MARTI-58485 format. One line per 10 residues: number of its first residue (from 1); their letters; for each residue x negated, y negated, z negated of C-alpha. Coordinates in nm, 3 decimals. Example, Ala and Ser with C-alpha at 12.3 -4.5 7.8 and 13.67 -1.06 7.14 Angstrom:
<pts>
1) AS) -1.230:0.450:-0.780 | -1.367:0.106:-0.714
</pts>
This chain:
<pts>
1) MDERFKNIAF) -1.319:-2.094:-0.904 | -1.628:-2.085:-0.676 | -1.511:-2.282:-0.353 | -1.703:-2.062:-0.116 | -1.454:-1.785:-0.179 | -1.146:-1.962:-0.142 | -0.914:-1.786:0.067 | -1.058:-1.426:0.078 | -0.905:-1.290:-0.261 | -1.279:-1.197:-0.414
11) SPADILLPKD) -1.465:-1.397:-0.620 | -1.714:-1.365:-0.879 | -1.598:-1.241:-1.238 | -1.724:-1.330:-1.627 | -1.795:-0.956:-1.666 | -1.907:-0.792:-1.978 | -2.167:-0.537:-2.010 | -2.277:-0.375:-2.377 | -2.574:-0.519:-2.524 | -2.773:-0.244:-2.667
21) ADMTKWAVVA) -2.577:0.088:-2.600 | -2.699:0.382:-2.472 | -2.549:0.335:-2.087 | -2.553:0.751:-2.057 | -2.332:0.765:-2.343 | -2.126:0.416:-2.241 | -2.042:0.512:-1.891 | -1.722:0.790:-1.822 | -1.572:0.878:-1.481 | -1.255:0.758:-1.377
31) CDQFTSQPEY) -0.966:0.833:-1.588 | -0.751:1.047:-1.275 | -1.059:1.296:-1.246 | -1.001:1.620:-1.386 | -0.667:1.614:-1.467 | -0.655:2.002:-1.479 | -1.015:2.018:-1.641 | -0.935:1.912:-2.013 | -1.284:2.085:-2.080 | -1.467:1.812:-1.880
41) WEKAEEIVGD) -1.304:1.582:-2.125 | -1.394:1.759:-2.469 | -1.732:1.785:-2.317 | -1.757:1.394:-2.220 | -1.628:1.321:-2.606 | -1.914:1.580:-2.753 | -2.168:1.396:-2.563 | -2.039:1.069:-2.682 | -1.987:1.157:-3.029 | -1.971:0.806:-3.262
51) APSALNLILP) -2.158:0.614:-2.987 | -2.039:0.273:-2.852 | -1.841:0.414:-2.536 | -1.624:0.290:-2.224 | -1.461:0.709:-2.345 | -1.309:0.486:-2.652 | -1.152:0.193:-2.441 | -0.968:0.430:-2.151 | -0.680:0.721:-2.148 | -0.770:1.037:-1.961
61) EVYLNGEDVP) -0.475:1.094:-1.744 | -0.554:1.475:-1.875 | -0.362:1.321:-2.165 | -0.085:1.113:-2.029 | 0.174:1.351:-2.092 | 0.053:1.439:-2.415 | 0.271:1.387:-2.757 | 0.004:1.177:-2.909 | -0.015:0.896:-2.624 | 0.146:0.640:-2.826
71) QRIEGINSRM) -0.107:0.683:-3.072 | -0.399:0.701:-2.842 | -0.299:0.387:-2.657 | -0.287:0.195:-3.022 | -0.651:0.332:-3.072 | -0.775:0.197:-2.750 | -0.646:-0.123:-2.820 | -0.776:-0.117:-3.184 | -1.153:-0.004:-3.067 | -1.129:-0.292:-2.801
81) AEYLSKGVFK) -1.075:-0.580:-3.045 | -1.355:-0.382:-3.254 | -1.585:-0.403:-2.968 | -1.547:-0.788:-2.930 | -1.580:-0.875:-3.275 | -1.862:-0.705:-3.351 | -2.040:-0.830:-3.036 | -2.087:-0.503:-2.879 | -2.076:-0.681:-2.506 | -2.327:-0.954:-2.325
91) EYGDSLIYIE) -2.065:-1.186:-2.094 | -2.235:-1.276:-1.746 | -2.000:-1.535:-1.646 | -1.894:-1.615:-1.283 | -2.144:-1.353:-1.171 | -2.114:-1.052:-0.899 | -2.313:-0.730:-0.974 | -2.425:-0.550:-0.680 | -2.464:-0.159:-0.730 | -2.658:0.147:-0.582
101) RTQSDGRVRR) -2.501:0.455:-0.682 | -2.706:0.807:-0.623 | -2.423:1.050:-0.597 | -2.461:1.407:-0.687 | -2.561:1.516:-0.327 | -2.847:1.239:-0.340 | -2.724:0.988:-0.124 | -2.697:0.612:-0.240 | -2.387:0.424:-0.197 | -2.388:0.070:-0.205
111) GIVGKIDLED) -2.139:-0.180:-0.369 | -2.031:-0.523:-0.507 | -1.835:-0.547:-0.857 | -1.619:-0.875:-0.899 | -1.272:-0.966:-0.921 | -0.971:-0.987:-0.690 | -0.650:-1.198:-0.696 | -0.353:-0.971:-0.740 | -0.162:-1.282:-0.547 | -0.344:-1.132:-0.285
121) YEFKPGNNAL) -0.259:-0.789:-0.353 | 0.041:-0.597:-0.252 | 0.149:-0.217:-0.253 | 0.471:-0.205:-0.089 | 0.453:-0.087:0.292 | 0.461:-0.301:0.597 | 0.307:-0.639:0.418 | 0.068:-0.869:0.526 | -0.137:-0.935:0.212 | -0.513:-0.935:0.278
131) IRATEGTVLS) -0.554:-0.683:-0.011 | -0.324:-0.365:0.116 | -0.266:-0.012:-0.039 | -0.370:0.272:0.174 | -0.121:0.547:0.028 | 0.225:0.546:-0.075 | 0.264:0.440:-0.425 | 0.461:0.659:-0.650 | 0.659:0.433:-0.875 | 0.724:0.679:-1.169
141) RIPPRVKVRE) 0.351:0.646:-1.225 | 0.328:0.289:-1.286 | 0.538:0.248:-1.641 | 0.303:0.481:-1.820 | -0.012:0.316:-1.708 | 0.192:-0.031:-1.793 | 0.196:0.088:-2.155 | -0.165:0.135:-2.160 | -0.243:-0.194:-1.985 | 0.023:-0.442:-2.144
151) NADLELPHVM) -0.127:-0.533:-2.460 | -0.502:-0.445:-2.372 | -0.758:-0.712:-2.450 | -0.998:-0.561:-2.195 | -1.018:-0.428:-1.829 | -1.248:-0.178:-1.727 | -1.240:-0.085:-1.337 | -1.221:0.228:-1.153 | -1.079:0.086:-0.868 | -1.289:0.047:-0.548
161) LLIDDPEKTV) -1.181:-0.120:-0.246 | -1.244:-0.072:0.113 | -1.388:-0.344:0.369 | -1.384:-0.277:0.739 | -1.771:-0.382:0.840 | -1.924:-0.168:1.098 | -2.204:-0.438:1.124 | -2.295:-0.397:0.766 | -2.301:-0.779:0.704 | -2.186:-0.826:0.330
171) IEPLKEMTSE) -2.319:-0.553:0.086 | -2.647:-0.406:0.295 | -2.823:-0.746:0.324 | -2.803:-0.738:-0.064 | -3.076:-0.469:-0.104 | -3.310:-0.732:0.009 | -3.207:-0.979:-0.285 | -3.270:-0.752:-0.577 | -3.656:-0.844:-0.604 | -3.530:-1.168:-0.725
181) SEKVYDFELM) -3.239:-1.053:-0.903 | -3.211:-0.939:-1.283 | -3.153:-0.581:-1.315 | -2.847:-0.522:-1.601 | -2.845:-0.177:-1.573 | -3.045:0.142:-1.470 | -2.949:0.485:-1.594 | -2.817:0.847:-1.576 | -2.480:0.903:-1.546 | -2.336:1.210:-1.764
191) EGGGKIKGYL) -2.168:1.515:-1.637 | -2.358:1.549:-1.290 | -2.259:1.197:-1.176 | -2.579:1.072:-1.069 | -2.732:0.761:-1.149 | -2.683:0.415:-1.112 | -2.844:0.078:-1.104 | -2.693:-0.268:-1.124 | -2.863:-0.625:-1.022 | -2.701:-0.974:-1.090
201) LGDDAKDSIS) -2.664:-1.164:-0.787 | -2.804:-1.539:-0.754 | -2.693:-1.793:-0.558 | -2.809:-1.691:-0.191 | -2.628:-1.379:-0.232 | -2.287:-1.515:-0.309 | -2.341:-1.740:0.009 | -2.390:-1.482:0.185 | -2.121:-1.280:0.079 | -1.859:-1.542:0.067
211) KALKHLASQE) -1.949:-1.646:0.424 | -1.937:-1.277:0.598 | -1.636:-1.207:0.434 | -1.485:-1.495:0.576 | -1.569:-1.389:0.910 | -1.426:-0.989:0.869 | -1.125:-1.187:0.718 | -1.066:-1.420:1.052 | -0.778:-1.368:1.299 | -1.010:-1.359:1.587
221) VSDAKYGMAG) -1.214:-1.072:1.448 | -0.927:-0.889:1.341 | -0.749:-0.915:1.687 | -1.070:-0.799:1.865 | -1.131:-0.485:1.621 | -0.777:-0.332:1.619 | -0.617:-0.466:1.941 | -0.326:-0.611:1.763 | -0.306:-0.957:1.898 | -0.150:-1.171:1.596
231) AAPMLFAVGD) -0.098:-0.899:1.288 | -0.222:-1.049:0.974 | -0.567:-0.980:0.913 | -0.638:-0.718:0.633 | -0.983:-0.753:0.452 | -0.934:-0.476:0.205 | -0.806:-0.144:0.172 | -0.760:0.037:-0.175 | -1.000:0.338:-0.163 | -0.933:0.449:-0.491
241) GNHSLATAKQ) -0.740:0.354:-0.781 | -0.424:0.259:-0.612 | -0.203:0.308:-0.922 | -0.466:0.135:-1.169 | -0.429:-0.176:-0.940 | -0.062:-0.150:-0.881 | -0.045:-0.148:-1.297 | -0.225:-0.450:-1.307 | -0.005:-0.594:-1.043 | 0.314:-0.512:-1.246
251) CYENIKKTVP) 0.142:-0.644:-1.577 | 0.081:-0.970:-1.404 | 0.410:-1.002:-1.259 | 0.595:-0.945:-1.604 | 0.372:-1.227:-1.755 | 0.446:-1.438:-1.472 | 0.824:-1.421:-1.604 | 0.752:-1.570:-1.948 | 0.502:-1.891:-1.818 | 0.526:-2.180:-1.603
261) ESEWASLPAR) 0.426:-2.148:-1.250 | 0.171:-2.417:-1.323 | -0.021:-2.186:-1.575 | -0.055:-1.879:-1.341 | -0.378:-1.933:-1.202 | -0.525:-1.962:-1.519 | -0.390:-1.649:-1.626 | -0.669:-1.382:-1.721 | -0.428:-1.110:-1.599 | -0.375:-1.270:-1.262
271) YALIEVVNLH) -0.710:-1.085:-1.168 | -0.869:-0.760:-1.160 | -1.187:-0.595:-1.176 | -1.311:-0.394:-0.860 | -1.612:-0.240:-0.650 | -1.589:-0.303:-0.324 | -1.771:-0.077:-0.083 | -1.837:-0.072:0.299 | -1.613:0.192:0.484 | -1.933:0.253:0.683
281) DDALTFEPIH) -2.151:0.304:0.420 | -2.345:0.629:0.521 | -2.280:0.822:0.137 | -1.884:0.736:0.202 | -1.727:1.070:0.318 | -1.357:1.124:0.400 | -1.245:1.479:0.356 | -0.903:1.608:0.470 | -0.655:1.719:0.244 | -0.467:2.052:0.348
291) RTVFNADAGE) -0.108:2.159:0.319 | 0.045:2.526:0.203 | 0.405:2.579:0.190 | 0.513:2.842:-0.061 | 0.815:3.076:-0.027 | 0.916:2.960:0.363 | 1.018:3.131:0.669 | 0.678:3.065:0.895 | 0.883:3.133:1.213 | 1.174:2.946:1.129
301) LLKAFTDTVS) 0.972:2.649:1.031 | 0.760:2.640:1.333 | 1.096:2.629:1.550 | 1.239:2.399:1.347 | 0.906:2.128:1.407 | 0.927:2.174:1.780 | 1.279:2.098:1.748 | 1.234:1.809:1.527 | 0.916:1.672:1.685 | 0.972:1.534:2.045
311) GSIIVEGASA) 0.681:1.645:2.247 | 0.568:1.908:2.066 | 0.398:2.244:2.149 | 0.330:2.568:1.982 | 0.002:2.744:2.085 | -0.041:3.080:1.970 | -0.389:3.294:1.860 | -0.579:2.963:1.900 | -0.712:2.707:1.640 | -0.678:2.338:1.675
321) EEVSKEPGKY) -1.053:2.304:1.739 | -1.029:2.553:2.038 | -0.705:2.410:2.208 | -0.845:2.071:2.199 | -1.197:2.162:2.368 | -0.993:2.352:2.636 | -0.691:2.214:2.688 | -0.643:2.318:3.049 | -0.707:2.689:2.931 | -0.394:2.680:2.654
331) LPDVPALDKE) -0.166:2.411:2.774 | -0.188:2.500:3.149 | 0.150:2.313:3.214 | 0.057:1.982:3.056 | -0.100:1.776:3.387 | -0.273:1.557:3.161 | -0.349:1.527:2.782 | -0.320:1.238:2.609 | -0.596:1.096:2.433 | -0.383:1.024:2.133
341) AQFITYCYSD) -0.279:1.371:2.141 | -0.283:1.540:1.801 | -0.353:1.926:1.691 | -0.277:2.111:1.370 | -0.393:2.453:1.324 | -0.142:2.684:1.125 | -0.213:3.015:0.973 | 0.028:3.270:0.768 | 0.034:3.639:0.769 | -0.234:3.763:1.011
351) KTGTIVVLHP) -0.127:3.476:1.268 | -0.317:3.136:1.361 | -0.235:2.911:1.605 | -0.192:2.539:1.672 | 0.070:2.279:1.694 | -0.003:2.019:1.996 | 0.222:1.692:1.975 | 0.157:1.545:2.298 | 0.274:1.198:2.235 | 0.282:1.141:1.837
361) EKQLAVGTLQ) 0.447:0.811:1.705 | 0.233:0.847:1.394 | -0.150:0.741:1.402 | -0.238:1.024:1.240 | -0.180:1.404:1.235 | -0.138:1.424:0.906 | 0.121:1.135:0.924 | 0.299:1.386:1.187 | 0.332:1.706:0.977 | 0.417:1.511:0.661
371) AFLDEYLKDR) 0.738:1.315:0.795 | 0.858:1.652:0.916 | 0.757:1.841:0.622 | 0.941:1.589:0.392 | 1.296:1.626:0.587 | 1.223:2.011:0.649 | 1.175:2.090:0.271 | 1.452:1.845:0.104 | 1.710:2.112:0.089 | 1.488:2.432:0.077
381) ESEIDYIHGD) 1.353:2.646:-0.220 | 1.002:2.610:-0.074 | 0.730:2.405:-0.231 | 0.448:2.242:-0.077 | 0.090:2.191:-0.214 | -0.241:1.978:-0.127 | -0.552:2.170:-0.061 | -0.937:2.036:-0.046 | -1.115:2.356:0.121 | -1.049:2.512:0.456
391) DTCIELGRRE) -1.112:2.852:0.276 | -0.882:2.820:0.021 | -0.600:2.671:0.230 | -0.647:2.969:0.457 | -0.650:3.242:0.165 | -0.320:3.063:0.033 | -0.172:3.048:0.389 | -0.230:3.431:0.459 | -0.027:3.541:0.127 | 0.322:3.688:0.196
401) GNISFLLPAM) 0.568:3.421:0.219 | 0.340:3.117:0.260 | 0.215:2.888:0.550 | -0.057:2.662:0.559 | -0.180:2.371:0.775 | -0.528:2.272:0.819 | -0.553:1.910:0.923 | -0.874:1.731:1.128 | -1.056:1.469:0.882 | -0.951:1.124:0.915
411) GKQQLFKTVM) -1.222:0.941:1.114 | -1.301:0.569:0.890 | -1.258:0.387:1.176 | -0.871:0.497:1.175 | -0.795:0.393:0.799 | -0.727:0.001:0.851 | -0.586:0.017:1.206 | -0.327:0.292:1.093 | -0.231:0.077:0.771 | -0.182:-0.217:0.936
421) ADGVLPRKTF) 0.031:-0.022:1.208 | 0.194:0.190:0.988 | 0.261:0.047:0.664 | 0.078:0.307:0.486 | -0.113:0.649:0.479 | 0.082:0.973:0.414 | 0.028:1.053:0.050 | -0.281:1.285:0.012 | -0.444:1.202:0.348 | -0.786:1.225:0.250
431) SMGHAQDKRY) -1.021:1.256:-0.054 | -1.289:1.009:-0.097 | -1.585:1.209:-0.187 | -1.629:1.485:-0.482 | -1.484:1.425:-0.806 | -1.807:1.359:-1.017 | -1.886:1.056:-0.762 | -1.576:0.837:-0.823 | -1.623:0.512:-1.028 | -1.772:0.535:-1.345
441) YIEARRIKR) -1.637:0.270:-1.608 | -1.928:0.046:-1.676 | -1.818:-0.320:-1.651 | -1.532:-0.487:-1.838 | -1.357:-0.837:-1.853 | -1.117:-0.992:-2.107 | -0.753:-0.968:-1.930 | -0.592:-1.186:-2.261 | -0.626:-1.568:-2.340
</pts>
């Protein structure tokens, strides 16, 4: 291992890229996208045809519940072995790749591809690992994914890890180093995914990255940034691909049971290929995910909220934006509004209002709401859905028997501190950009000896 990267969980990897493939046909979007749109994946199959493609090495989740899953997995493993034996790949040993991804909106998102040590990653809430999950992991989603990975020769990453680097010291300086770097790919992504360029990083870039990451991981920097003296530093937060990374962790833990501890460090499965992105990249946007409750008595639900959540008030006839801008007008009996107060707009039938939580226990409004709904809905026939887009959420809330809650967007600066304080975010807290702008499978790495 490159000693410069010691104790920061991230390091160069032996990266595989196709030698002579049509890269537009090779690269496909993350498997957990377009799960309700099989036509997207059918179109991808049509585009790829018989060409070498990452599409042949992954199992799109739209097919995960199909009866032919065992056959699909067997086909994936066979194709991996075929690509390796026929020399489809070129290996770039001990490498990092700097990426410039032009998204569908024209903005450029930057990242670095390398590997992380799964010993430094944990998805259980309340841990002190350098790499932490941001949302609760649904354990039932792990076993089906283990079946895909456990006998595979290769991994292809769609996992994106975030670093909290407001000064832009890790990734952004690399742009100035690309003139001396080998460009390993530059092509259009299929189905509206934009464009992508990849550059092989040299020794100076590696030195710069390792030093900047060590600085971010220091106790002193963590204490100053988050105001949580002595709390274990968190260097990476999982932005996308939490369940895929949890699957890699589980497969590694399974292998550890079969070999001596002295061999663990040399296990290829101990590591996972990922892309690191700066939380403060201008092209990276967080979009809120709202809630609609179906088959509910809205009045009863709102009363239960104020009865259950200490310090909560209902303001009828005004949105969260209106109440937060003029609290004195809508909350005349509250002498001083705490800066941590939370505002949640609700709508049902022809009514609109705001829930105000004066002294919240949770860092985020979505955490306060979700904790209440989880308990409230336990013994009821009501159902909850997670909605993208204000207009859709409002339209659903207006329907008879429904109530919708529109949540504020989570500020990027809240992510790390919230995970450190609360363990993980509530499920479906935010979406990191649009589906077509998610990571595409391009690079690969061997995960078997």
